[in-house]
N, C-alpha and C positions, 0 to 999 in steps of 0.2 A: 514613493508610497501609493498604497492603491486606495480607491475609495471605500473598501471594506474596512480598513485600518483607521480611516477617519471619522466613522461613523460612531455615535455615541449609543449605549444601550437605552432603549425607551421603554420605561415601565408600562407594561399593561394593566389592566384593572385587574386581572387574575393574578398577577404577581403581587399587587400591592394587597390583594385581599389575602393571599396566602401568607404574606409577611404578617400582616394584621393577627391572622388566626395564630401565627406561629408565637409571637409576641405575647398573645393572652395566654397562651397555652404555657410560656415558660412563666408568667408570673403567676398562674394558678398551681404550677408545680412548685414554685418557690414558697410559695404560702403554704403549701401542703407540707413541704419540708420543714418550714418552721413550727407548723403545728405539730410534728413528731419530735422534732429536737427540743423545743422550747415552748410548750403550751401555754405558760404564764404570759409571756410575750405576746403570742399570737391572740390570745383571748383579750389580753390588756388593749391592744390596738382595736381589735373589732369594739370593745366596749368603749373606748376613747371617741371612735367615728360614730358611734350610735349616740354617745352623750352630746357631742358637738351638734349632730342632726337634732336632737330633742330641744337642745337651747336654742339654735337658729329658729325651729317651729314656734317655741313658745315666747321668744322676745319679739317686741313689736307689736303692732295692731293696736296701739293705745289709740282711742277714739278722742284725740285733742281736737278741740273746737279751732276752726280756721281762724286765722287772725281777722278782725274786721277790717272790712274795706269801706272807703268812702264811697256812697253811691250818689251818683250824679242824678238830679232831679230833672224833671220836665221843665225846663225855663220856658217861660212866656215873655216874649219881647214886648216891652211896655210895662211889665209888673215890677213893683219895687221889691228889693231884697236888701239883706244885710250880709256884708263881707264877714267871713268865718272861716279861719285856716283849717281846711280839713287834716293837715299833716301835723299839727302841732296841739300840746296840751296847755302850753303856755298863753295865757291870756294877754301878755303884752307883746307877743309875735306879732308881725305885720304881713300882710299880702302883697306880693308885687304886681303891679299893673305895668304892662308893656304896651308899646304903641303900634306893634305889629303882631298879629296872631301867628302862632307857632313859634315864637322866640321864648317862649316861657320855659321849655325844657333845656334851652342851649345858652341862655346868657351867663356872661361871668362880668360881674360888675365890679371887679376889685379894681379896676382902673378909671372906673366912670365918674363923672362929677355928680350924675343924676342922684347919687345918694343922698345928696345935700337937699334934694328936692322931696318935701313931705309928701308930693301928691304922686309920687312913683311906690312908696312904700305906704298902704293904707293901714291904718291900725283894726283891730277886730272890732264890729259893731258899726262900720261905718255905713250909713244907708246909701243905696245905690239904686239906679234903674236900668233894666235891661234894654240895650239898645239894638243889638244884633248878636247872631250866633254864627258859629262856622264848626263844621265837622272837622275832625282831625284823628289821625292815628287809629280809624276804622270805628270811631264812635261818633254818634251823633250829638251834636250840641257840646263838643267839648271844652270849646273856648267861646266865652261871652263878652262882647263888648259892653262895658258899663258906663253910666255918666254919675258922677258923684253928686248926691243932692244937699249935702249940708258941709258947714265948715270951711276953712279956708279954701279948699279946693273945690269948691261948688262949682258946677257946670264943666270940670276936668273929665275927660273921657280916656279910656285906656281898656285893655283887654285882660281879664282872667280866665281861670279855669273854671268850669262850671261845678265843680265839686266845692269850690269856695263861697258859693252863693247860698245863702239858706233865707 
């Protein structure tokens, strides 16, 4: 076998351009043939395509308002706040206190005995004082260390999300 027999044909840009032109020419010729032989189908297809384009252009674009987002406030260390869950409309829902900032988004309390501790799940309306803050996830003061001011958990400290303070 010679090297000439083992080589493969490499398409040049000119060959692919000519092939594309030939294919387009074949499609146009087929469309013109359909127009001559069966004009109802030809114009029906064109009307269908135009109708789809009009439907696509007219649909969408509704200016629906964005979902409300809980806005983080500027938290001042030493100021008093009240715990309120930004993610719940249920007034009986609780806010989770964690011992270490950053574990708020990753905890799984299905096997913890801490669920029995009332100081880990605070009811809404619990007064607290901000002790420290920490940036997280690219947001300033995303997590706040708080100290509980009243009730059976008075002076207990933990971390909450800043959106849960009001």
